[in-house]
C-alpha positions in Angstrom: -0.2 0.0 0.1 1.3 3.4 -0.9 2.1 6.3 1.7 -0.1 8.5 -0.5 -2.6 10.6 1.6 -5.0 11.8 -0.9 -7.6 15.2 -0.3 -9.9 15.0 -3.1 -11.1 18.6 -4.5 -14.3 19.2 -5.9 -15.4 22.5 -7.3 -16.7 24.2 -4.4 -14.5 22.3 -1.6 -13.6 25.1 0.6 -11.4 23.2 3.2 -9.2 21.2 1.2 -6.4 23.1 1.7 -6.7 23.0 5.4 -6.4 19.1 5.6 -3.3 19.5 2.8 -2.1 21.4 5.2 -2.3 19.3 8.2 -1.2 16.5 6.1 1.9 18.7 5.0 2.7 19.5 8.9 2.6 15.7 9.3 5.1 14.6 6.5 7.7 17.0 8.1 8.0 14.6 10.8 7.0 11.4 8.7 8.3 11.7 5.4 6.5 8.4 4.7 3.5 10.8 4.2 3.1 11.9 0.8 0.6 14.7 0.5 -1.8 14.7 -2.8 -4.7 16.8 -3.7 -6.9 14.6 -6.3 -8.9 16.3 -8.5 -12.3 14.9 -8.8 -12.5 14.0 -12.4 -9.6 11.5 -11.7 -10.6 8.0 -11.2 -8.9 6.4 -7.8 -7.4 3.2 -8.4 -6.6 0.7 -5.8 -4.0 0.9 -3.6 -2.7 4.0 -4.7 -3.9 5.7 -1.7 -3.2 4.8 1.9 -5.9 7.6 3.2 -8.2 9.5 1.2 -10.4 12.7 3.0 -13.6 14.1 1.1 -13.3 17.7 2.4 -16.0 20.3 3.7 -17.3 22.8 1.8 -20.0 22.6 -0.7 -19.2 20.8 -3.6 -21.2 22.0 -6.8 -22.7 24.6 -4.7 -24.8 22.0 -3.2 -26.3 22.3 -6.2 -29.9 20.0 -6.1 -28.8 18.3 -2.7 -25.6 18.8 -0.8 -23.1 15.8 -2.1 -26.0 14.6 -4.5 -23.8 15.6 -7.4 -20.1 14.8 -6.2 -21.7 11.2 -5.4 -21.4 10.5 -9.1 -18.1 11.9 -9.8 -15.3 10.0 -11.6 -13.1 9.8 -8.0 -15.9 8.3 -6.2 -16.8 5.7 -8.7 -14.5 3.2 -7.6 -14.7 4.1 -3.9 -16.0 1.0 -2.5 -13.7 -1.2 -4.7 -10.9 0.9 -3.2 -11.7 0.9 0.8 -12.0 -3.0 0.5 -8.8 -3.2 -1.2 -7.4 -1.3 2.2 -7.9 2.4 2.1 -9.3 4.4 5.3 -11.8 7.3 4.0 -12.8 10.4 6.2 -15.7 12.6 4.9 -15.8 15.8 6.6 -19.0 17.8 7.2 -19.6 18.1 3.0 -17.9 15.0 2.7 -20.0 13.1 5.2 -22.6 14.4 3.2 -20.9 12.8 0.0 -20.5 9.3 2.0 -24.4 9.4 2.8 -25.2 10.0 -0.7 -23.2 7.4 -2.0 -24.7 4.8 0.6 -21.3 3.8 1.9 -22.5 5.0 5.3 -26.0 4.7 6.4 -28.5 7.4 7.3 -29.5 11.0 6.1 -28.6 14.6 6.8 -31.6 16.9 7.0 -31.7 20.8 7.9 -30.7 21.6 11.4 -33.1 21.7 14.2 -32.8 25.4 14.0 -33.5 25.8 10.4 -30.1 28.2 10.7 -26.7 27.8 9.6 -24.8 26.7 12.9 -21.1 27.8 13.2 -19.7 27.3 16.6 -16.8 25.0 18.4 -18.5 22.1 20.2 -17.6 19.3 22.9 -17.7 15.9 21.7 -17.0 12.5 23.4 -15.3 9.7 21.8 -17.7 6.6 22.2 -15.8 4.0 20.5 -12.3 2.7 18.9 -12.4 3.7 14.9 -9.2 2.0 13.4 -7.1 4.3 12.4 -8.9 7.5 14.1 -9.2 6.3 17.6 -7.9 4.2 19.6 -9.0 2.1 22.7 -7.1 4.9 24.7 -9.4 7.6 23.4 -12.5 6.2 24.1 -14.3 8.4 26.8 -12.5 11.3 25.8 -14.0 14.6 25.5 -12.4 17.0 22.6 -13.5 20.2 21.1 -13.6 20.7 17.7 -15.4 23.7 15.1 -18.5 23.1 13.3 -20.2 24.8 10.5 -23.3 23.4 8.7 -27.0 24.1 7.8 -27.8 20.4 6.6 -26.3 18.5 10.0 -28.9 17.1 11.7 -28.2 13.2 11.4 -31.0 10.5 11.3 -31.0 6.9 10.3 -33.3 4.2 10.6 -33.1 0.9 13.2 -32.5 -0.9 10.4 -29.4 0.9 9.5 -27.9 1.4 12.7 -26.5 -2.5 12.6 -24.3 -1.3 9.5 -21.9 1.6 11.5 -21.2 2.5 14.9 -21.3 6.1 16.4 -18.0 6.8 17.6 -18.5 10.8 18.2 -21.2 12.2 19.9 -22.3 15.9 20.8 -22.1 16.5 24.5 -24.4 19.2 23.7 -26.7 18.5 20.5 -26.4 21.7 18.0 -28.7 20.4 15.3 -31.1 18.0 16.3 -29.0 14.6 15.4 -30.3 11.4 16.6 -28.5 10.6 19.8 -26.7 13.3 19.2 -24.3 11.2 16.8 -21.6 13.6 15.1 -19.7 10.8 13.7 -20.2 7.4 12.2 -18.1 4.6 11.5 -17.6 1.2 9.7 -15.4 -1.0 8.1 -15.1 -2.3 4.6 -13.2 -4.9 3.7 -9.3 -4.3 4.6 -10.3 -0.7 5.0 -13.1 1.6 6.6 -15.4 4.4 6.0 -15.4 7.3 9.0 -17.9 10.4 8.6 -18.2 13.2 10.8 -19.8 16.7 10.7 -17.2 18.5 13.1 -13.9 19.3 11.8 -10.9 18.2 13.1 -8.5 19.7 10.2 -9.6 23.0 11.9 -8.5 21.8 15.2 -4.9 21.0 14.5 -2.1 24.2 14.6 -1.6 26.5 17.5 -2.0 29.3 15.6 -6.1 28.7 15.7 -5.8 28.0 19.5 -7.4 24.7 19.6 -5.1 21.5 18.8 -8.0 18.9 20.2 -7.8 17.7 16.3 -4.4 16.7 16.3 -4.8 13.2 18.3 -7.2 12.0 15.5 -4.2 12.6 12.7 -1.3 11.6 15.1 -3.2 8.5 15.5 -3.6 7.9 12.0 -0.2 8.1 11.6 1.0 5.9 14.5 -1.6 3.2 13.1 -0.6 3.1 9.7 2.8 3.9 9.5 
């Protein structure tokens, strides 16, 4: 498996370079990591990327429905097979919306309970392990990540609950998500899929005065390299 870590770039992505800067920072300490921006029109082949991030933003301007057009991009056509071969995919905010549209994660997102766009920093409890992002020692910890969304109210049926595990929950539910779920995870073949509304990449650098996002990326490095 290549050590290339990719951020998929869609028209309308606005957090792609935020994640890329995190990867570039990690690569200074761990030169095995090779950060890559992957354009949405280019197919992703198996065993090319070890980590794939679908970033936040407004892919295709959220036209039709958030993530509805991005799900049919060339980069995502083969994503299920890529994950089964061993890639670990994280979808952040709009990336989570895209993963739900592809049905790689169960459930759906609807408008926040307040009907308003929310931009805030929230407290989150790590509920479970999620390789490579959260380890057993992280279970029960509380972290603070920023959120910025209007369609972040996560819902799912009782049937869908068996297809994933909630690994992040809001301490105080800001958007009406069922059971306060902020992030869900599942394994698929040799790889995994993790979707979350909060932004750990916006809680990485000390200049931002919030570094609670560092462990999730550090875990990925330690577990994969």
